[in-house]
N, C-alpha and C positions, 0 to 999 in steps of 0.2 A: 504494500500500500504506500503511495507517495506520502512523504512527510515534508513539512514546511522548511526543513533544513537541508533537503536535497538541492544540489545546484540549480536544477531546472525549475524548482518551486520556491527558492529563497526570495523573499521580498526585499525591496529597497530598504524599508525600515528595519528589517531584521539584519541585513548586512551592515547597516549603519550602527545599530545598537550593539552588535557583536564586536565592534572595534575595541581594542584594548587601550585604555588610557595610558598616555606616556608621561612620565614624570620628569624626563630630561627636558631641558630648556635650551633654546638657541643662544649661543654666545660667540663672540669673535674668536675665542680660542679654538672653536671647532674648525675654523677656516685656515688656521695657521699653516698647515702642510699642503694646502690646495693650490692649484695654478691660479694665476692672477684673474683670469676670466671667471673661474668658478667662484673665487672669493667675491668678485664684484656682483655676480648674479645672485648668489645666496644671501649676501649682505643686503641687497636691494629687495629681494623677494620675501624675506622673513625679518620681522622686527625683533630687536633684542628682547631676550627673556620670554619669548613666545614658546609655549610647549610644542615639542616636535611631534605634530599630529601624525597618526597612522591612517586617518580616513578623512574624506572630504565629501560634502554634498553639493551638487550643482543643479541649477535650473538654466535652461537655454532655449532659444528659439532662433529661427532663421529659415534657410532653404536647403533642401537636400536634393541631389540629382538622382533621379530614378528613371531608367529607360530614356536617357538623353534629354530629359526635361527637368526643370527645377520646380520643386513643390514646397510649400510652407510646412514647417513642422514645429512642434514644441516637445521638450524632453526634460526628464529628470535623470540624474545620474549619481551613483555612489561609487567612489573608488576606495577600496579598503586594502591597504598593503599589509601582508603580501597575498591575501586571499584572492583578490581580483577586482572585478567591477561588474555593475549592472547599468546598462543604458536603456531606459524605458521611454518610448516616444510614441507620438501620433503624427503621421504625415497625412496631408489631404491631397488625394489624387482625383482630379475631376470632381471635386466637391465631396468625395467619399473618404472616410477615415480609414487609414491603414495603421493598426496598432500592434505593438509588440515590444520585443527587447532583444538586444545583443548582450550576452553575458559570458564572463569567464570566472568561474568560482572553483577554487581548490583544484585547478588544473583542467577543468572540464568546460569546454566552450559550447554554447548553444545559441542558435538564432531562431526566433519564433515570431513570425509576423502574419497578421490576419486582417483581411478586409472586413470592415464593420466589426472587428473583434471576433469574428466567427469563422470565416472561410480562409483556409490556409493559403498564404502567398509564398512565404519562405519558411521552411522548417529544416534546420540542418544542425548536425553535430558530428563528432568524430575527430580523429587526430589532426586533420588539416584545419578545421575550425578552431580547435584548441590552440594549435601552434600560432595561428594568425592572431588569436586573442592575446597571447603573451606579448606580442609586439605592440598591440593597441594599448594594453595596460602600461607598458613602459613608456610609450610616447606620451601618454596622458599624465605622466608624473609631473609635467609642467604645472598641473593644477594642485599638486601635492609636493612642493619642493622640499619639505622637511625630510622626505625619504632620501633625497640626494645628499643629506648630511650623514647618512649611516656609514658605519665602518665596513659594510659589505659593498660599498661603491668604490670603484677604482677610477680616479681622475687622471687625465692626461692633458697637458697644455699643448695647444697647436700654435697659437699666436696670441697677441695681447688681448684680442677680443673673441677668441675661439677656444673651446675646450671640449673634451670627450668624457662623458660619464659612462663607465661600463658597469652594467648590472646583469644579474642572472635571475630569471624567473622561470620555473619549470624546467631547469637544466637547458635553457636556451639563452646563452650569453648574448647580450645586445649592446651595441655602442650607440649612445645618444650624442650626436654632434650638435653643440649649442653655439650660436653666434650671439654675442652679448654687446649691447650698446655701451659707450663710455660711461653712461649713467648707471649701468648694471641691469638695465631693462633687457629682457629676453626678446630677441628679434627673429630668430629662426631656429628650428629644430629639424634634424634630419636623422633617419635611421633606415635600416633594411628590415623589411617585414615580410613574412610569409603571407601571400595574398593571391587573389584571383582577379586582377584588375580588368581583364578583357573577357571574363566569364567563359574561359576556355579551360585553363588548368592552373593549379597553384604554382607560383614561382616566388623566388626572392625578389622583392620589389623595393626599390629605393624610394622612400617617401620623404619629401621635404615640404614643410609648412612655414609660411611667413606669418607672423603674428602681429595683429594690431592690439596694443595693450593699453589698459587703463588701470590705475591703482585701485585696489579695494581698500576702503577705509576701515580696515580691521587689523588684527595682529599680523596677518600675513598680507603681502602685496603680490599675490599671484595674478596671472593674466585674467582680466575680467571679460575680455572679448577676444576671440581668435578668428582668423580667416584662413582656410586652407587655400594656399595660393597656387600650388601646382604639384604634380607628380613627375619626378625626374628619372627617366630611364628604368630599365628592367634588366636584371642579370639573372640568368637561369642558374639555379643551384646545382 
Protein backbone atom coordinates (compact mmCIF):
# COMPACT_ATOMS: atom_id res chain seq x y z
CA UNK A 1 0.00 0.00 0.00
CA UNK A 2 1.43 3.44 -0.89
CA UNK A 3 2.55 5.57 2.05
CA UNK A 4 2.99 9.37 2.24
CA UNK A 5 6.75 8.91 2.80
CA UNK A 6 7.38 7.07 -0.47
CA UNK A 7 9.19 9.31 -3.00
CA UNK A 8 6.29 9.35 -5.48
CA UNK A 9 3.79 10.30 -2.76
CA UNK A 10 5.81 12.63 -0.53
CA UNK A 11 4.21 16.08 -0.38
CA UNK A 12 5.91 19.47 -0.57
CA UNK A 13 5.01 20.20 3.04
CA UNK A 14 6.32 16.84 4.24
CA UNK A 15 9.64 17.32 2.44
CA UNK A 16 9.96 20.78 3.98
CA UNK A 17 9.02 19.69 7.50
CA UNK A 18 11.48 16.76 7.37
CA UNK A 19 14.46 19.09 6.94
CA UNK A 20 16.97 18.84 9.77
CA UNK A 21 17.63 22.17 11.53
CA UNK A 22 21.23 23.29 11.24
CA UNK A 23 22.88 24.99 14.20
CA UNK A 24 26.02 26.01 12.31
CA UNK A 25 26.07 29.64 11.22
CA UNK A 26 27.72 31.47 8.38
CA UNK A 27 30.91 33.36 9.13
CA UNK A 28 33.82 34.80 7.18
CA UNK A 29 36.08 32.06 8.55
CA UNK A 30 34.20 29.49 6.46
CA UNK A 31 35.48 31.23 3.33
CA UNK A 32 39.16 31.51 4.26
CA UNK A 33 40.40 28.60 2.14
CA UNK A 34 38.14 29.21 -0.88
CA UNK A 35 39.05 30.81 -4.23
CA UNK A 36 38.43 34.54 -4.52
CA UNK A 37 35.32 34.16 -6.71
CA UNK A 38 33.77 31.67 -4.27
CA UNK A 39 34.46 33.99 -1.33
CA UNK A 40 32.85 36.90 -3.16
CA UNK A 41 29.79 34.87 -4.15
CA UNK A 42 29.05 33.25 -0.79
CA UNK A 43 29.83 36.44 1.10
CA UNK A 44 27.25 38.23 -1.05
CA UNK A 45 24.62 35.46 -1.02
CA UNK A 46 24.58 34.73 2.73
CA UNK A 47 24.42 37.35 5.45
CA UNK A 48 26.75 36.99 8.47
CA UNK A 49 25.51 34.77 11.32
CA UNK A 50 22.79 33.20 9.14
CA UNK A 51 22.01 29.54 9.96
CA UNK A 52 23.33 27.30 7.17
CA UNK A 53 19.97 26.05 5.93
CA UNK A 54 19.47 22.57 4.49
CA UNK A 55 16.15 23.36 2.76
CA UNK A 56 14.42 26.17 0.91
CA UNK A 57 10.84 26.81 -0.26
CA UNK A 58 10.17 28.69 -3.50
CA UNK A 59 7.19 30.12 -5.37
CA UNK A 60 7.55 31.05 -9.02
CA UNK A 61 5.64 31.99 -12.14
CA UNK A 62 6.56 32.62 -15.74
CA UNK A 63 6.45 30.80 -19.05
CA UNK A 64 7.51 27.27 -19.93
CA UNK A 65 8.18 25.92 -23.41
CA UNK A 66 6.06 22.90 -24.33
CA UNK A 67 5.88 21.54 -27.88
CA UNK A 68 7.66 24.61 -29.33
CA UNK A 69 5.26 27.09 -27.70
CA UNK A 70 5.48 29.15 -24.54
CA UNK A 71 2.77 28.71 -21.93
CA UNK A 72 2.14 30.44 -18.58
CA UNK A 73 2.79 28.49 -15.42
CA UNK A 74 2.83 28.81 -11.65
CA UNK A 75 4.82 26.53 -9.36
CA UNK A 76 5.97 25.79 -5.85
CA UNK A 77 9.19 24.01 -5.03
CA UNK A 78 11.08 22.59 -2.07
CA UNK A 79 14.77 21.73 -2.24
CA UNK A 80 15.99 19.63 0.69
CA UNK A 81 19.68 18.77 0.76
CA UNK A 82 20.65 16.02 0.29
CA UNK A 83 17.26 14.28 -0.10
CA UNK A 84 16.34 16.06 -3.35
CA UNK A 85 13.55 18.30 -4.57
CA UNK A 86 9.90 18.50 -5.59
CA UNK A 87 8.79 20.97 -8.26
CA UNK A 88 4.96 21.11 -8.37
CA UNK A 89 3.38 23.24 -11.08
CA UNK A 90 0.37 24.03 -13.22
CA UNK A 91 0.80 25.16 -16.83
CA UNK A 92 -2.04 26.34 -19.03
CA UNK A 93 -2.10 24.90 -22.56
CA UNK A 94 -4.85 26.32 -24.80
CA UNK A 95 -6.60 27.41 -21.64
CA UNK A 96 -6.54 23.94 -20.04
CA UNK A 97 -4.47 23.18 -16.92
CA UNK A 98 -1.70 20.61 -17.03
CA UNK A 99 -0.79 19.79 -13.41
CA UNK A 100 1.89 17.65 -11.89
CA UNK A 101 5.40 17.48 -10.55
CA UNK A 102 9.03 16.67 -11.22
CA UNK A 103 10.76 15.14 -8.25
CA UNK A 104 13.94 13.46 -7.10
CA UNK A 105 13.65 12.05 -3.60
CA UNK A 106 16.23 9.74 -2.00
CA UNK A 107 17.74 8.89 -5.37
CA UNK A 108 14.46 8.13 -7.18
CA UNK A 109 13.27 10.45 -9.95
CA UNK A 110 9.62 10.67 -11.01
CA UNK A 111 7.80 12.87 -13.56
CA UNK A 112 3.98 12.88 -13.35
CA UNK A 113 1.90 15.35 -15.39
CA UNK A 114 -1.83 15.21 -16.11
CA UNK A 115 -4.27 17.25 -18.19
CA UNK A 116 -7.01 18.62 -15.93
CA UNK A 117 -5.25 16.72 -13.16
CA UNK A 118 -6.78 13.49 -14.51
CA UNK A 119 -5.48 12.39 -17.92
CA UNK A 120 -1.80 11.33 -18.07
CA UNK A 121 0.44 13.49 -20.25
CA UNK A 122 3.86 12.44 -18.93
CA UNK A 123 4.55 9.65 -16.46
CA UNK A 124 8.16 8.58 -16.27
CA UNK A 125 10.61 7.06 -13.82
CA UNK A 126 13.70 4.87 -13.96
CA UNK A 127 17.51 5.26 -13.94
CA UNK A 128 17.66 7.96 -16.66
CA UNK A 129 15.03 10.13 -14.97
CA UNK A 130 16.84 9.78 -11.64
CA UNK A 131 20.25 10.57 -13.13
CA UNK A 132 18.81 13.66 -14.82
CA UNK A 133 17.27 14.66 -11.50
CA UNK A 134 20.63 14.62 -9.75
CA UNK A 135 21.88 17.28 -12.16
CA UNK A 136 18.79 19.41 -11.64
CA UNK A 137 19.14 19.37 -7.86
CA UNK A 138 22.79 20.41 -8.10
CA UNK A 139 22.05 23.20 -10.59
CA UNK A 140 19.33 24.59 -8.36
CA UNK A 141 21.62 24.89 -5.36
CA UNK A 142 21.93 28.53 -6.42
CA UNK A 143 18.66 28.84 -4.44
CA UNK A 144 20.30 27.20 -1.41
CA UNK A 145 23.87 28.57 -1.35
CA UNK A 146 24.43 27.42 2.24
CA UNK A 147 25.02 23.91 0.84
CA UNK A 148 28.05 25.26 -1.02
CA UNK A 149 29.67 26.08 2.33
CA UNK A 150 29.84 22.39 3.23
CA UNK A 151 33.02 20.41 3.77
CA UNK A 152 31.91 17.97 1.06
CA UNK A 153 32.22 20.67 -1.63
CA UNK A 154 35.52 20.99 -3.49
CA UNK A 155 36.22 24.47 -4.88
CA UNK A 156 38.59 25.32 -7.72
CA UNK A 157 39.43 28.83 -8.87
CA UNK A 158 39.50 29.48 -12.62
CA UNK A 159 39.82 33.27 -12.76
CA UNK A 160 39.11 36.28 -10.58
CA UNK A 161 35.40 36.05 -11.35
CA UNK A 162 35.01 32.32 -12.03
CA UNK A 163 35.08 29.23 -9.83
CA UNK A 164 34.00 25.59 -9.96
CA UNK A 165 32.18 23.85 -7.12
CA UNK A 166 32.39 20.07 -7.31
CA UNK A 167 29.65 18.10 -5.51
CA UNK A 168 28.53 14.50 -5.48
CA UNK A 169 24.87 13.49 -5.28
CA UNK A 170 23.84 9.90 -5.83
CA UNK A 171 27.41 8.93 -6.79
CA UNK A 172 27.27 11.39 -9.70
CA UNK A 173 30.06 13.96 -9.22
CA UNK A 174 29.16 17.23 -10.94
CA UNK A 175 31.05 20.48 -11.53
CA UNK A 176 29.10 23.72 -11.18
CA UNK A 177 30.93 26.47 -13.06
CA UNK A 178 29.96 29.84 -11.60
CA UNK A 179 30.61 33.29 -13.03
CA UNK A 180 30.52 36.00 -10.38
CA UNK A 181 30.19 39.78 -10.79
CA UNK A 182 32.70 42.03 -8.97
CA UNK A 183 29.95 42.72 -6.40
CA UNK A 184 29.67 38.99 -5.63
CA UNK A 185 26.38 38.62 -7.50
CA UNK A 186 25.95 35.34 -9.38
CA UNK A 187 25.73 35.96 -13.13
CA UNK A 188 25.97 32.54 -14.74
CA UNK A 189 25.93 28.86 -13.84
CA UNK A 190 26.94 26.00 -16.12
CA UNK A 191 27.01 22.23 -15.69
CA UNK A 192 26.79 18.98 -17.64
CA UNK A 193 23.50 17.18 -17.03
CA UNK A 194 22.10 13.85 -18.19
CA UNK A 195 19.07 14.90 -20.23
CA UNK A 196 16.95 14.25 -23.31
CA UNK A 197 16.83 17.70 -24.94
CA UNK A 198 15.72 16.60 -28.41
CA UNK A 199 13.25 13.95 -27.19
CA UNK A 200 15.32 11.22 -28.86
CA UNK A 201 17.79 9.74 -26.37
CA UNK A 202 19.50 10.68 -23.14
CA UNK A 203 22.92 12.31 -23.49
CA UNK A 204 25.27 14.40 -21.41
CA UNK A 205 24.06 17.92 -22.16
CA UNK A 206 25.91 21.09 -21.25
CA UNK A 207 23.44 23.53 -19.74
CA UNK A 208 24.28 27.19 -19.20
CA UNK A 209 21.91 29.67 -17.59
CA UNK A 210 22.30 33.43 -17.34
CA UNK A 211 20.66 34.88 -14.28
CA UNK A 212 18.84 38.12 -13.60
CA UNK A 213 19.14 38.67 -9.90
CA UNK A 214 17.45 40.78 -7.27
CA UNK A 215 18.37 40.71 -3.58
CA UNK A 216 15.98 39.03 -1.19
CA UNK A 217 15.52 41.15 1.92
CA UNK A 218 16.07 38.29 4.32
CA UNK A 219 19.01 36.59 5.92
CA UNK A 220 20.13 35.15 2.60
CA UNK A 221 20.45 37.04 -0.64
CA UNK A 222 19.87 34.24 -3.12
CA UNK A 223 18.65 34.95 -6.66
CA UNK A 224 15.06 36.14 -6.54
CA UNK A 225 14.48 35.88 -10.28
CA UNK A 226 16.21 33.78 -12.89
CA UNK A 227 16.03 33.43 -16.65
CA UNK A 228 17.26 30.46 -18.60
CA UNK A 229 19.20 32.12 -21.38
CA UNK A 230 20.40 29.22 -23.46
CA UNK A 231 21.55 25.66 -23.82
CA UNK A 232 25.07 25.36 -25.13
CA UNK A 233 26.14 22.28 -27.05
CA UNK A 234 25.78 18.59 -26.43
CA UNK A 235 28.47 15.99 -25.83
CA UNK A 236 27.58 12.32 -26.10
CA UNK A 237 28.65 10.38 -23.03
